[in-house]
ZAKOL-22848 format. One record per residue: residue in one letter; x negated, y, z of N, C-alpha, C, CB in turn. Coordinates in nm, 2 decimals. Each point is the difference from the previous one (the first is absolute). Glycine has a CB too. Layout:
% ZAKOL-22848
[node "A", [X, Y, Z], [X, Y, Z], [X, Y, Z], [X, Y, Z]]
...
This chain:
% ZAKOL-22848
[node "M", [-12.32, 8.71, 10.30], [0.11, 0.09, 0.03], [0.11, -0.07, 0.07], [-0.07, 0.14, -0.21]]
[node "R", [0.13, -0.07, 0.31], [0.11, -0.06, 0.07], [0.13, 0.05, -0.07], [-0.13, -0.01, 0.22]]
[node "I", [0.22, -0.08, -0.26], [0.12, 0.04, -0.07], [0.12, -0.06, 0.07], [-0.13, 0.02, -0.21]]
[node "A", [0.24, 0.05, 0.18], [0.13, -0.05, 0.04], [0.09, -0.03, -0.12], [-0.02, 0.13, 0.22]]
[node "L", [0.10, -0.22, -0.21], [0.10, -0.03, -0.11], [0.14, 0.04, 0.04], [-0.15, -0.20, -0.08]]
[node "Y", [0.22, 0.25, -0.02], [0.14, 0.03, 0.03], [0.08, -0.07, -0.11], [-0.05, 0.23, 0.11]]
[node "A", [0.15, -0.30, -0.07], [0.09, -0.07, -0.09], [0.15, 0.03, 0.05], [-0.17, -0.19, -0.05]]
[node "R", [0.26, 0.19, -0.05], [0.14, 0.03, 0.04], [0.09, -0.06, -0.11], [-0.07, 0.21, 0.12]]
[node "V", [0.18, -0.26, -0.07], [0.11, -0.04, -0.08], [0.13, 0.06, 0.06], [-0.11, -0.22, -0.07]]
[node "S", [0.21, 0.24, -0.01], [0.12, 0.07, 0.05], [0.10, -0.08, 0.08], [-0.03, 0.14, -0.20]]
[node "T", [0.02, -0.27, 0.20], [0.11, -0.07, 0.07], [-0.06, -0.10, 0.10], [0.13, 0.01, -0.20]]
[node "K", [-0.04, -0.04, 0.30], [-0.04, -0.09, 0.10], [0.06, -0.14, -0.02], [-0.01, 0.19, 0.16]]
[node "D", [0.08, -0.21, -0.27], [0.08, -0.12, -0.02], [-0.08, -0.12, -0.05], [0.19, 0.14, -0.04]]
[node "G", [-0.32, -0.12, 0.01], [-0.09, -0.11, -0.04], [0.00, -0.01, -0.15], [0.05, -0.11, 0.21]]
[node "R", [0.03, 0.18, -0.29], [-0.01, -0.01, -0.14], [-0.13, 0.07, -0.06], [0.26, 0.00, -0.01]]
[node "Q", [-0.31, 0.09, 0.09], [-0.13, 0.06, -0.04], [-0.10, -0.03, 0.10], [0.12, 0.19, -0.12]]
[node "D", [-0.25, -0.20, 0.08], [-0.10, -0.04, 0.10], [-0.12, 0.08, -0.03], [0.09, -0.23, 0.01]]
[node "T", [-0.16, 0.28, 0.10], [-0.12, 0.08, -0.02], [-0.12, -0.09, -0.02], [0.10, 0.17, 0.15]]
[node "Q", [-0.09, -0.30, -0.14], [-0.12, -0.09, -0.02], [-0.06, 0.02, -0.14], [0.10, -0.16, 0.16]]
[node "N", [-0.02, 0.18, -0.26], [-0.06, 0.02, -0.14], [-0.09, 0.12, 0.00], [0.20, -0.10, -0.10]]
[node "Q", [-0.16, 0.21, 0.17], [-0.08, 0.12, 0.00], [-0.13, -0.03, 0.09], [0.21, 0.14, -0.03]]
[node "L", [-0.19, -0.20, 0.14], [-0.11, -0.02, 0.10], [-0.11, -0.09, -0.06], [0.16, 0.04, 0.19]]
[node "V", [-0.12, -0.15, -0.25], [-0.10, -0.09, -0.06], [-0.09, 0.07, -0.09], [0.16, -0.19, 0.02]]
[node "Q", [-0.10, 0.27, -0.12], [-0.09, 0.07, -0.09], [-0.08, 0.11, 0.06], [0.17, -0.06, -0.18]]
[node "L", [-0.11, 0.13, 0.28], [-0.07, 0.11, 0.07], [-0.12, -0.06, 0.07], [0.21, 0.13, 0.02]]
[node "R", [-0.19, -0.24, 0.05], [-0.11, -0.07, 0.07], [-0.11, -0.04, -0.09], [0.16, -0.08, 0.17]]
[node "E", [-0.12, 0.01, -0.29], [-0.10, -0.04, -0.09], [-0.08, 0.12, -0.06], [0.14, -0.20, -0.06]]
[node "F", [-0.07, 0.30, 0.03], [-0.07, 0.12, -0.05], [-0.10, 0.06, 0.10], [0.20, 0.05, -0.14]]
[node "A", [-0.16, -0.04, 0.26], [-0.08, 0.05, 0.11], [-0.13, -0.09, 0.02], [0.20, 0.10, 0.12]]
[node "A", [-0.18, -0.23, -0.13], [-0.11, -0.09, 0.02], [-0.10, 0.02, -0.12], [0.15, -0.17, 0.12]]
[node "K", [-0.10, 0.19, -0.24], [-0.09, 0.02, -0.12], [-0.08, 0.13, 0.02], [0.16, -0.13, -0.15]]
[node "Q", [-0.10, 0.23, 0.22], [-0.07, 0.12, 0.02], [-0.10, 0.00, 0.11], [0.20, 0.12, -0.09]]
[node "G", [-0.19, -0.23, 0.17], [-0.08, -0.01, 0.12], [0.05, 0.08, 0.12], [-0.20, -0.03, -0.15]]
[node "W", [0.33, 0.06, 0.15], [0.06, 0.08, 0.10], [0.05, -0.09, 0.11], [0.07, 0.17, -0.17]]
[node "Q", [-0.07, -0.12, 0.29], [0.05, -0.07, 0.12], [0.14, 0.04, 0.03], [-0.23, -0.02, 0.09]]
[node "V", [0.33, -0.07, -0.10], [0.14, 0.04, 0.03], [0.02, -0.01, 0.15], [0.08, -0.09, -0.22]]
[node "V", [-0.06, 0.21, 0.29], [0.01, 0.00, 0.14], [0.15, 0.00, 0.05], [-0.22, 0.12, 0.00]]
[node "R", [0.31, -0.09, -0.09], [0.14, 0.01, 0.04], [0.09, -0.01, -0.12], [-0.06, 0.13, 0.20]]
[node "E", [0.17, -0.20, -0.19], [0.11, -0.01, -0.10], [0.13, 0.06, 0.06], [-0.12, -0.20, -0.11]]
[node "Y", [0.18, 0.29, 0.04], [0.12, 0.06, 0.03], [0.11, -0.05, -0.10], [-0.11, 0.20, 0.11]]
[node "V", [0.22, -0.26, -0.05], [0.10, -0.05, -0.09], [0.14, 0.04, 0.05], [-0.15, -0.20, -0.05]]
[node "D", [0.22, 0.27, -0.05], [0.14, 0.04, 0.03], [0.10, -0.07, -0.09], [-0.09, 0.22, 0.08]]
[node "N", [0.20, -0.26, -0.02], [0.11, -0.05, -0.08], [0.11, 0.10, 0.01], [-0.06, -0.24, 0.04]]
[node "E", [0.04, 0.36, -0.09], [0.09, 0.12, 0.01], [0.00, 0.07, -0.13], [-0.05, 0.02, 0.25]]
[node "T", [0.15, 0.06, -0.27], [0.00, 0.09, -0.12], [-0.12, 0.10, 0.00], [0.26, -0.02, 0.00]]
[node "G", [-0.31, 0.05, -0.11], [-0.11, 0.10, -0.01], [0.06, 0.14, -0.01], [-0.14, -0.17, -0.12]]
[node "G", [0.27, 0.19, 0.13], [0.06, 0.13, -0.01], [-0.01, 0.08, 0.12], [0.15, -0.10, -0.16]]
[node "T", [-0.21, 0.05, 0.27], [-0.02, 0.07, 0.12], [-0.13, -0.03, 0.06], [0.25, 0.00, 0.04]]
[node "A", [-0.31, 0.09, 0.04], [-0.13, -0.03, 0.07], [0.03, -0.07, 0.13], [-0.10, 0.21, -0.11]]
[node "E", [0.22, -0.22, 0.15], [0.04, -0.06, 0.13], [-0.01, -0.16, -0.02], [0.15, 0.20, 0.06]]
[node "R", [-0.27, -0.24, -0.08], [-0.03, -0.15, -0.01], [-0.10, -0.03, 0.11], [0.05, -0.01, -0.26]]
[node "P", [-0.03, -0.09, 0.34], [-0.09, -0.03, 0.11], [-0.14, -0.01, -0.04], [0.19, -0.11, 0.11]]
[node "E", [-0.22, 0.02, -0.20], [-0.15, -0.02, -0.04], [-0.06, 0.12, -0.07], [0.05, -0.25, -0.01]]
[node "F", [0.03, 0.32, -0.06], [-0.04, 0.12, -0.07], [-0.05, 0.10, 0.10], [0.16, -0.04, -0.19]]
[node "Q", [-0.08, 0.06, 0.30], [-0.03, 0.09, 0.10], [-0.13, -0.05, 0.08], [0.25, 0.07, 0.02]]
[node "K", [-0.26, -0.20, 0.01], [-0.12, -0.05, 0.06], [-0.12, 0.03, -0.08], [0.14, -0.18, 0.11]]
[node "M", [-0.12, 0.16, -0.24], [-0.12, 0.02, -0.09], [-0.05, 0.14, 0.01], [0.09, -0.17, -0.16]]
[node "F", [0.00, 0.27, 0.16], [-0.04, 0.14, 0.01], [-0.06, 0.03, 0.14], [0.17, 0.06, -0.16]]
[node "A", [-0.12, -0.12, 0.26], [-0.06, 0.01, 0.14], [-0.14, -0.05, 0.00], [0.23, -0.02, 0.11]]
[node "D", [-0.25, -0.10, -0.17], [-0.13, -0.06, 0.00], [-0.10, 0.08, -0.09], [0.10, -0.22, 0.04]]
[node "A", [-0.04, 0.27, -0.15], [-0.09, 0.09, -0.09], [-0.04, 0.12, 0.07], [0.12, -0.08, -0.20]]
[node "S", [-0.04, 0.14, 0.28], [-0.04, 0.12, 0.08], [-0.11, -0.03, 0.09], [0.24, 0.09, -0.02]]
[node "R", [-0.25, -0.21, 0.07], [-0.11, -0.04, 0.09], [-0.12, -0.06, -0.08], [0.17, -0.04, 0.18]]
[node "R", [-0.17, 0.05, -0.31], [-0.10, -0.05, -0.09], [-0.04, -0.15, 0.03], [-0.09, 0.23, -0.01]]
[node "Q", [0.20, -0.31, 0.02], [-0.02, -0.14, 0.03], [-0.03, -0.08, -0.13], [0.15, 0.02, 0.19]]
[node "F", [-0.14, 0.05, -0.31], [-0.04, -0.05, -0.12], [-0.04, 0.11, -0.10], [0.15, -0.20, 0.03]]
[node "D", [-0.23, 0.17, -0.13], [-0.05, 0.10, -0.09], [0.08, 0.02, -0.13], [-0.22, -0.06, 0.09]]
[node "L", [0.30, -0.04, -0.13], [0.07, 0.00, -0.12], [0.13, -0.07, 0.01], [-0.21, 0.02, -0.13]]
[node "L", [0.32, 0.03, 0.08], [0.12, -0.07, -0.01], [0.02, -0.05, -0.14], [0.10, 0.14, 0.19]]
[node "L", [-0.08, -0.27, -0.20], [0.03, -0.07, -0.13], [0.14, -0.04, 0.00], [-0.24, -0.08, -0.03]]
[node "F", [0.32, 0.12, -0.08], [0.14, -0.04, -0.01], [0.02, -0.05, -0.14], [0.07, 0.17, 0.17]]
[node "W", [0.03, -0.25, -0.19], [0.03, -0.06, -0.13], [0.03, 0.10, -0.11], [0.09, -0.19, 0.12]]
[node "S", [0.00, 0.29, -0.10], [0.03, 0.10, -0.09], [0.06, 0.12, 0.08], [0.04, -0.16, -0.19]]
[node "L", [-0.04, 0.27, 0.13], [0.05, 0.12, 0.07], [0.15, -0.01, 0.05], [-0.16, 0.14, -0.14]]
[node "D", [0.24, -0.21, 0.06], [0.14, -0.02, 0.04], [0.01, -0.10, 0.12], [0.07, 0.05, -0.23]]
[node "R", [-0.17, -0.13, 0.25], [0.00, -0.09, 0.12], [-0.04, 0.09, 0.13], [-0.06, -0.20, -0.14]]
[node "L", [-0.02, 0.30, 0.12], [-0.03, 0.09, 0.11], [0.12, 0.09, 0.03], [-0.25, 0.00, -0.07]]
[node "S", [0.31, 0.06, -0.03], [0.11, 0.10, 0.03], [0.08, 0.01, -0.13], [-0.14, 0.12, 0.17]]
[node "R", [0.27, -0.11, -0.14], [0.10, 0.04, -0.11], [0.08, 0.12, 0.05], [0.02, -0.24, -0.08]]
[node "E", [-0.08, 0.32, 0.16], [0.07, 0.12, 0.05], [0.00, 0.12, -0.10], [-0.07, -0.08, 0.23]]
[node "G", [0.00, 0.07, -0.33], [-0.01, 0.11, -0.10], [-0.14, 0.05, 0.00], [0.24, 0.06, 0.04]]
[node "A", [-0.27, 0.02, -0.14], [-0.13, 0.05, -0.03], [-0.06, 0.08, 0.12], [0.05, 0.00, -0.25]]
[node "L", [0.03, 0.09, 0.30], [-0.05, 0.09, 0.11], [-0.04, -0.08, 0.12], [0.15, 0.19, -0.09]]
[node "E", [-0.06, -0.27, 0.14], [-0.03, -0.08, 0.12], [-0.12, -0.09, -0.02], [0.24, 0.01, 0.06]]
[node "T", [-0.24, -0.08, -0.18], [-0.11, -0.09, -0.03], [-0.14, 0.07, 0.00], [0.16, -0.14, -0.14]]
[node "L", [-0.16, 0.26, 0.07], [-0.12, 0.08, 0.00], [-0.04, 0.04, 0.14], [0.06, 0.09, -0.22]]
[node "Q", [0.04, -0.06, 0.31], [-0.03, 0.04, 0.14], [-0.06, -0.12, 0.07], [0.18, 0.17, 0.00]]
[node "H", [-0.13, -0.29, -0.03], [-0.06, -0.12, 0.07], [-0.15, -0.02, -0.05], [0.23, -0.11, 0.01]]
[node "L", [-0.25, 0.12, -0.14], [-0.14, -0.02, -0.05], [-0.09, 0.11, 0.06], [0.09, -0.10, -0.21]]
[node "N", [-0.04, 0.22, 0.21], [-0.09, 0.11, 0.06], [-0.02, -0.02, 0.15], [0.09, 0.16, -0.17]]
[node "R", [0.01, -0.22, 0.24], [-0.02, -0.03, 0.14], [-0.11, -0.10, 0.02], [0.24, 0.05, 0.04]]
[node "L", [-0.24, -0.15, -0.12], [-0.11, -0.10, 0.01], [-0.14, 0.07, -0.02], [0.16, -0.18, -0.09]]
[node "I", [-0.17, 0.26, -0.02], [-0.12, 0.07, -0.03], [-0.04, 0.09, 0.12], [0.05, 0.00, -0.25]]
[node "G", [0.05, 0.07, 0.31], [-0.02, 0.09, 0.12], [-0.06, -0.08, 0.11], [0.18, 0.14, -0.07]]
[node "Y", [-0.15, -0.27, 0.09], [-0.05, -0.08, 0.10], [-0.14, -0.06, -0.03], [0.24, -0.06, 0.06]]
[node "G", [-0.28, 0.09, -0.18], [-0.13, -0.05, -0.05], [0.01, -0.15, -0.05], [-0.11, 0.15, 0.17]]
[node "V", [0.23, -0.19, -0.21], [0.03, -0.13, -0.05], [0.03, 0.01, -0.15], [0.08, -0.08, 0.23]]
[node "A", [-0.16, 0.00, -0.30], [0.03, -0.01, -0.15], [0.12, -0.09, -0.03], [-0.25, 0.05, -0.04]]
[node "Y", [0.30, -0.04, -0.08], [0.10, -0.09, -0.04], [-0.02, -0.05, -0.14], [0.16, 0.12, 0.15]]
[node "R", [-0.10, -0.24, -0.18], [-0.01, -0.05, -0.14], [0.12, -0.09, -0.03], [-0.26, 0.00, 0.02]]
[node "S", [0.31, 0.01, -0.14], [0.10, -0.09, -0.05], [-0.06, -0.11, -0.07], [0.16, 0.19, -0.01]]
[node "Y", [-0.12, -0.31, 0.03], [-0.05, -0.12, -0.06], [0.04, 0.00, -0.15], [0.01, -0.13, 0.22]]
[node "T", [0.12, 0.16, -0.25], [0.05, -0.02, -0.14], [-0.02, 0.13, -0.08], [0.16, -0.17, 0.09]]
[node "E", [-0.18, 0.28, -0.02], [-0.02, 0.13, -0.07], [-0.14, 0.05, 0.02], [0.25, 0.06, 0.03]]
[node "Q", [-0.34, -0.10, -0.12], [-0.14, 0.02, 0.02], [-0.04, 0.15, 0.01], [-0.04, -0.21, -0.13]]
[node "Y", [0.12, 0.29, 0.07], [-0.02, 0.15, 0.00], [0.03, 0.06, 0.14], [0.05, 0.01, -0.25]]
[node "L", [0.03, -0.08, 0.33], [0.04, 0.05, 0.13], [-0.10, -0.05, 0.11], [0.25, 0.01, -0.08]]
[node "D", [-0.36, 0.06, 0.08], [-0.11, -0.03, 0.08], [-0.06, 0.12, 0.06], [-0.04, -0.21, -0.13]]
[node "S", [0.05, 0.24, 0.25], [-0.05, 0.13, 0.06], [-0.16, 0.00, -0.01], [0.20, 0.01, 0.15]]
[node "T", [-0.26, -0.12, -0.18], [-0.15, 0.00, -0.01], [-0.04, 0.00, -0.14], [-0.02, -0.12, 0.21]]
[node "G", [0.12, 0.12, -0.30], [-0.03, -0.01, -0.15], [-0.01, 0.13, -0.06], [0.11, -0.21, -0.01]]
[node "M", [-0.15, 0.21, -0.12], [-0.03, 0.12, -0.08], [0.13, 0.08, -0.03], [-0.21, -0.11, -0.09]]
[node "F", [0.33, 0.04, 0.09], [0.12, 0.06, -0.04], [0.08, 0.06, 0.12], [0.01, -0.15, -0.20]]
[node "R", [-0.07, 0.14, 0.32], [0.07, 0.04, 0.12], [0.07, 0.14, -0.01], [-0.16, -0.14, 0.13]]
[node "D", [0.08, 0.24, -0.16], [0.05, 0.13, -0.01], [0.11, 0.02, -0.10], [-0.22, 0.08, 0.08]]
[node "A", [0.20, -0.15, -0.20], [0.11, 0.01, -0.10], [0.13, -0.06, 0.04], [-0.19, -0.01, -0.17]]
[node "I", [0.18, -0.11, 0.23], [0.12, -0.07, 0.05], [0.07, 0.08, 0.11], [-0.10, -0.22, -0.06]]
[node "V", [0.02, 0.28, 0.15], [0.06, 0.08, 0.11], [0.07, 0.12, -0.06], [-0.17, -0.09, 0.17]]
[node "S", [0.10, 0.15, -0.27], [0.06, 0.12, -0.06], [0.14, -0.04, -0.07], [-0.23, 0.10, -0.03]]
[node "I", [0.23, -0.21, -0.04], [0.12, -0.04, -0.06], [0.11, -0.03, 0.10], [-0.13, -0.10, -0.19]]
[node "L", [0.10, 0.03, 0.30], [0.09, -0.03, 0.10], [0.05, 0.14, 0.07], [-0.11, -0.23, 0.04]]
[node "A", [0.02, 0.32, -0.02], [0.04, 0.13, 0.05], [0.10, 0.07, -0.09], [-0.22, 0.02, 0.12]]
[node "T", [0.19, -0.02, -0.25], [0.09, 0.06, -0.10], [0.14, -0.06, 0.00], [-0.20, 0.06, -0.14]]
[node "L", [0.20, -0.20, 0.15], [0.13, -0.07, 0.01], [0.07, 0.04, 0.13], [-0.09, -0.19, -0.14]]
[node "A", [0.02, 0.20, 0.24], [0.06, 0.03, 0.13], [0.06, 0.14, 0.00], [-0.16, -0.14, 0.12]]
[node "K", [0.09, 0.23, -0.19], [0.05, 0.14, -0.01], [0.13, 0.00, -0.08], [-0.23, 0.09, 0.02]]
[node "Q", [0.23, -0.16, -0.13], [0.12, -0.01, -0.09], [0.12, -0.07, 0.08], [-0.15, -0.01, -0.20]]
[node "E", [0.12, -0.08, 0.28], [0.10, -0.07, 0.08], [0.06, 0.10, 0.10], [-0.12, -0.22, -0.02]]
[node "R", [0.04, 0.31, 0.08], [0.05, 0.10, 0.10], [0.09, 0.10, -0.08], [-0.21, -0.03, 0.14]]
[node "V", [0.17, 0.07, -0.26], [0.08, 0.09, -0.08], [0.13, -0.06, -0.03], [-0.21, 0.10, -0.10]]
[node "R", [0.21, -0.22, 0.05], [0.13, -0.07, -0.04], [0.09, -0.01, 0.12], [-0.12, -0.13, -0.18]]
[node "L", [0.07, 0.09, 0.30], [0.07, -0.01, 0.12], [0.07, 0.13, 0.04], [-0.15, -0.19, 0.07]]
[node "S", [0.07, 0.30, -0.08], [0.05, 0.13, 0.03], [0.11, 0.04, -0.09], [-0.23, 0.06, 0.09]]
[node "E", [0.21, -0.08, -0.22], [0.10, 0.03, -0.10], [0.13, -0.08, 0.02], [-0.18, 0.05, -0.17]]
[node "R", [0.17, -0.18, 0.21], [0.12, -0.08, 0.02], [0.07, 0.05, 0.13], [-0.11, -0.20, -0.11]]
[node "T", [0.03, 0.24, 0.21], [0.06, 0.06, 0.12], [0.08, 0.12, -0.03], [-0.18, -0.10, 0.14]]
[node "R", [0.12, 0.20, -0.21], [0.06, 0.12, -0.03], [0.13, -0.02, -0.09], [-0.22, 0.11, 0.01]]
[node "A", [0.21, -0.20, -0.10], [0.12, -0.04, -0.08], [0.11, -0.06, 0.08], [-0.15, -0.03, -0.20]]
[node "G", [0.12, -0.05, 0.29], [0.10, -0.06, 0.09], [0.06, 0.10, 0.09], [-0.13, -0.21, 0.00]]
[node "L", [0.05, 0.31, 0.05], [0.06, 0.10, 0.09], [0.09, 0.09, -0.08], [-0.20, -0.01, 0.14]]
[node "A", [0.16, 0.05, -0.26], [0.09, 0.08, -0.09], [0.13, -0.07, -0.03], [-0.21, 0.10, -0.10]]
[node "T", [0.20, -0.23, 0.07], [0.13, -0.07, -0.03], [0.09, -0.01, 0.13], [-0.13, -0.14, -0.17]]
[node "A", [0.07, 0.12, 0.28], [0.08, 0.00, 0.13], [0.06, 0.14, 0.02], [-0.15, -0.18, 0.10]]
[node "R", [0.07, 0.28, -0.12], [0.06, 0.14, 0.02], [0.11, 0.03, -0.09], [-0.22, 0.08, 0.07]]
[node "A", [0.21, -0.13, -0.20], [0.10, 0.02, -0.10], [0.13, -0.07, 0.04], [-0.18, 0.02, -0.18]]
[node "K", [0.17, -0.13, 0.25], [0.11, -0.07, 0.05], [0.06, 0.05, 0.12], [-0.09, -0.20, -0.11]]
[node "G", [0.03, 0.31, 0.16], [0.05, 0.07, 0.12], [-0.05, -0.06, 0.13], [0.20, 0.05, -0.13]]
[node "K", [-0.30, -0.13, 0.13], [-0.05, -0.06, 0.12], [-0.10, 0.10, 0.07], [0.02, -0.24, -0.10]]
[node "T", [-0.01, 0.24, 0.23], [-0.09, 0.08, 0.08], [-0.13, -0.07, 0.01], [0.19, 0.10, 0.13]]
[node "I", [-0.30, -0.02, -0.16], [-0.13, -0.06, 0.01], [-0.07, 0.05, 0.13], [-0.02, 0.00, -0.26]]
[node "G", [-0.05, -0.09, 0.32], [-0.08, 0.03, 0.12], [0.08, -0.03, 0.13], [-0.11, 0.18, -0.14]]
[node "R", [0.04, -0.14, 0.24], [0.06, -0.02, 0.14], [0.12, 0.09, 0.02], [-0.23, -0.07, 0.08]]
[node "P", [0.33, 0.02, -0.02], [0.12, 0.08, 0.04], [-0.05, 0.11, 0.09], [0.17, -0.19, -0.04]]
[node "R", [-0.11, 0.31, 0.03], [-0.03, 0.11, 0.09], [0.05, -0.02, 0.13], [0.00, 0.15, -0.19]]
[node "L", [-0.07, -0.11, 0.29], [0.04, -0.02, 0.14], [0.11, 0.11, 0.03], [-0.23, -0.10, 0.07]]
[node "S", [0.33, 0.06, 0.01], [0.09, 0.10, 0.04], [0.00, 0.00, 0.15], [0.15, -0.03, -0.20]]
[node "V", [-0.24, 0.11, 0.26], [-0.02, 0.01, 0.14], [0.05, 0.14, 0.04], [-0.20, -0.16, 0.00]]
[node "D", [0.27, 0.17, 0.10], [0.05, 0.12, 0.06], [-0.11, 0.08, 0.06], [0.23, -0.10, 0.04]]
[node "V", [-0.26, 0.21, -0.10], [-0.11, 0.09, 0.04], [0.03, 0.05, 0.14], [-0.06, 0.07, -0.23]]
[node "A", [0.19, -0.04, 0.26], [0.04, 0.04, 0.13], [-0.03, -0.10, 0.11], [0.18, 0.14, -0.11]]
[node "A", [-0.16, -0.27, 0.07], [-0.03, -0.11, 0.09], [-0.15, 0.00, 0.04], [0.19, -0.14, -0.10]]
[node "I", [-0.28, 0.16, 0.01], [-0.14, 0.01, 0.03], [-0.03, 0.12, 0.09], [-0.05, -0.10, -0.22]]
[node "A", [0.11, 0.21, 0.20], [-0.02, 0.12, 0.08], [0.06, -0.03, 0.14], [0.01, 0.15, -0.20]]
[node "R", [0.10, -0.21, 0.21], [0.07, -0.03, 0.13], [-0.09, -0.10, 0.08], [0.23, 0.04, -0.10]]
[node "L", [-0.28, -0.14, 0.04], [-0.09, -0.10, 0.07], [-0.13, 0.07, 0.04], [0.10, -0.19, -0.13]]
[node "R", [-0.15, 0.28, 0.05], [-0.13, 0.07, 0.03], [0.03, 0.09, 0.13], [-0.08, -0.01, -0.25]]
[node "E", [0.20, 0.07, 0.25], [0.03, 0.09, 0.12], [0.01, -0.09, 0.12], [0.12, 0.16, -0.15]]
[node "Q", [-0.08, -0.28, 0.14], [0.01, -0.09, 0.11], [-0.14, -0.05, 0.05], [0.23, -0.08, -0.08]]
[node "G", [-0.33, 0.12, 0.01], [-0.14, -0.04, 0.04], [-0.05, -0.12, -0.06], [0.05, 0.11, 0.20]]
[node "L", [0.02, -0.17, -0.30], [-0.05, -0.12, -0.06], [-0.12, 0.03, -0.09], [0.23, -0.11, 0.01]]
[node "S", [-0.32, 0.02, -0.02], [-0.12, 0.01, -0.09], [0.04, -0.03, -0.14], [-0.16, -0.07, 0.19]]
[node "G", [0.08, 0.11, -0.28], [0.02, -0.03, -0.14], [0.02, -0.14, -0.03], [-0.13, 0.20, -0.06]]
[node "R", [0.05, -0.29, 0.13], [0.00, -0.14, -0.02], [0.14, -0.06, 0.05], [-0.25, -0.01, 0.02]]
[node "A", [0.29, 0.06, 0.10], [0.12, -0.04, 0.06], [0.12, 0.04, -0.09], [-0.10, 0.01, 0.23]]
[node "I", [0.10, 0.11, -0.28], [0.11, 0.05, -0.09], [0.00, -0.09, -0.13], [-0.02, 0.24, 0.09]]
[node "A", [-0.09, -0.27, -0.14], [-0.01, -0.08, -0.13], [0.06, -0.14, 0.03], [-0.21, 0.13, -0.07]]
[node "R", [0.17, -0.19, 0.18], [0.06, -0.13, 0.04], [0.15, 0.01, 0.02], [-0.22, -0.06, 0.11]]
[node "E", [0.26, 0.16, -0.04], [0.15, 0.02, 0.02], [0.08, 0.01, -0.12], [-0.06, 0.11, 0.21]]
[node "L", [0.01, -0.03, -0.31], [0.07, 0.02, -0.12], [-0.03, -0.09, -0.12], [0.00, 0.23, 0.07]]
[node "G", [-0.10, -0.32, -0.05], [-0.04, -0.09, -0.11], [-0.07, 0.06, -0.11], [0.20, -0.13, 0.07]]
[node "V", [-0.28, 0.23, -0.04], [-0.08, 0.06, -0.11], [-0.14, 0.00, 0.04], [0.19, 0.15, -0.06]]
[node "S", [-0.28, -0.10, -0.03], [-0.14, 0.00, 0.04], [-0.03, 0.13, 0.08], [-0.06, -0.12, -0.21]]
[node "E", [-0.05, 0.10, 0.29], [-0.05, 0.12, 0.08], [-0.04, 0.12, -0.09], [-0.07, -0.17, 0.18]]
[node "G", [0.02, 0.14, -0.29], [-0.04, 0.10, -0.10], [0.12, 0.08, -0.05], [-0.19, -0.14, -0.07]]
[node "Y", [0.31, 0.07, 0.05], [0.12, 0.06, -0.04], [0.05, 0.10, 0.11], [0.06, -0.20, -0.14]]
[node "V", [-0.07, 0.16, 0.27], [0.04, 0.08, 0.11], [-0.09, 0.13, 0.00], [0.08, -0.21, 0.13]]
[node "R", [-0.21, 0.19, -0.14], [-0.09, 0.11, 0.00], [0.03, 0.10, -0.12], [-0.18, -0.15, 0.11]]
[node "G", [0.21, 0.09, -0.23], [0.03, 0.08, -0.11], [0.12, 0.09, 0.02], [-0.10, -0.17, -0.15]]
[node "V", [0.21, 0.11, 0.21], [0.12, 0.07, 0.03], [-0.03, 0.11, 0.10], [0.14, -0.20, -0.05]]
[node "A", [-0.22, 0.17, 0.15], [-0.03, 0.10, 0.11], [-0.08, 0.11, -0.06], [-0.01, -0.18, 0.17]]
[node "C", [-0.08, 0.15, -0.26], [-0.08, 0.11, -0.07], [0.08, 0.09, -0.09], [-0.20, -0.15, 0.01]]
[node "A", [0.30, 0.08, -0.08], [0.08, 0.08, -0.09], [0.10, 0.09, 0.07], [-0.02, -0.19, -0.16]]
[node "S", [0.06, 0.15, 0.28], [0.09, 0.08, 0.07], [-0.07, 0.10, 0.09], [0.16, -0.19, 0.00]]
[node "A", [-0.29, 0.19, 0.01], [-0.07, 0.09, 0.09], [-0.02, 0.13, -0.07], [-0.11, -0.19, 0.11]]
């Protein structure tokens, strides 16, 4: 089986090193008889997917350049939260690439607990979305109570100016550019006044 390794530490200052992870991942792969075809190493926070090697890994996975991704632990793969992590794992499966955590034996897409673990992660992701939504609503309610205006400020465009420019023969696009509004806004005003 062709496998890829993914290792990550959060800092670039040299206080943390991915070699500890990689040595054990390589040894484990060798014991399984797996061929390591690529190693992806990031010295970046796991709180975002915008990591160079993480992105390369997914690009290579989409081209099936390896059959399984082996990582040290789930938090080395991602610390973005349950929803995003679940999406990353599902993305690998969608590409036909299996995954396995070295330190978390139960986190193995080829193992017998795969469906149970994915279900648990999906439930956690759903709870995370609910909590985020509740926090957002509470924050908006607090802002409104303090008298803050929520949302985009309303446009104050002279409807007569739109009509005048239209009479001069300007197109909707030209009017929008002239007044600093969207072409759709100009069309909406034109329809409302018709």
